[in-house]
N, C-alpha and C positions, 0 to 999 in steps of 0.2 A: 202679937201683932196682926196676924192674919184672923185671929177670932175678934179683935176692936175692929178689923176692917170689915167682917161678916155684920157687925152692929152698926157700922157706918150706912153699908149698902141700904139695911133694914130702914134707916131714918133718912134714905134717899140721898145719902152723901156717898156713891160708889165710884167705883171703876174697875180695871182691870190689872191683876197682877200676874205675873208670869214667873214661875218656879223654874229657874233654871242652874245648870252646875255639873259638874263632874261626876260621872256614874259611880253609883253605890254611896253617894253622900246622905240618902233618905228624903229625896226630892219624892217620890211615890207615896212613903210612908206620910211624908206630911200633908199631900195633896189628898190622900185617903182621908186622913183625919180630917182635915177642912170639910171635906165632901160628905160626910158622915156627919156632922153636925149642921152643915146647912140641910141635910136631908132630914133630919130629926124636928128642924124648924118649917118645915114642907116646902123647901125650895127646889127647883129642878135643877138637876147638877149634871154638867158635861165636862169632861176631861179630855183632853186630847195629848197624845203622846206622839212623839216621832220616834221610830226604829232605825235602827244603825243603815239599813238598806235604804232609808228614806230622808237621810240625813243633807242630801242636796236638792231635794224636791219642795220647791216653795209653796207654802200654805198647808203641805201635809199635816200640821198639829192642827190648824183651825180646821179641816176636812174631817179630820178624824175625832174633832170636838163636837162637831155639829150635828154629825151624821145622825145619829140617833133621835136628836130633836126634830131635823128636818123630816126624816122617815116617818116621825109619829103626824105629823101635820097632813091634811088631805091637800089635794091639788090647788083647792082654790085659796087655803090659808097660804100654803108655799108661795102661791104666784102674788099675793100680798105681801109677804115678808120679801121678795126677791123683787118688789117693784115691777113684776112682770117681764125681767131680763132675763140675759140668758148667762150672766155673769158668773153664778152660782155655779155652772157647769166648767167654768176654767179652774176652780179650786177643787172642786169636787166633780171628777169624770160622771160619777152616777146619776148625777142630776142635770146632765146635757141635755140641749134638746134631742128630743129623740129617744131619749133613755126612759127606762121604766124603772124609776128608783124604788118603788115599793117591792118590784119582783127581784132584785136581786140582794144575793147574800153577800155582806161585805166581807166575811171571813176567805171566799175564794180566792 
């Protein structure tokens, strides 16, 4: 089903899929297999995870998924993507006004 979805996206009929379920049922394995296929097709792939300590943090999965893509943009492109607003800092503190996201290490 997700393989067919990638074909639909490539044809301009896309959407968003969220893989959710109990721990240990293979969500990560499924996401990695799909990501590998997409990367072979030269797509930009981003996967977000929510760790148990973040389960109550709103938007944590989106911040995790978007961090490496946003870090790859120069400040001008990031400003265009965010339409010049500081809303990005509300879901990803590293991008709050006054932060220097390019200087931060997300692992710390």
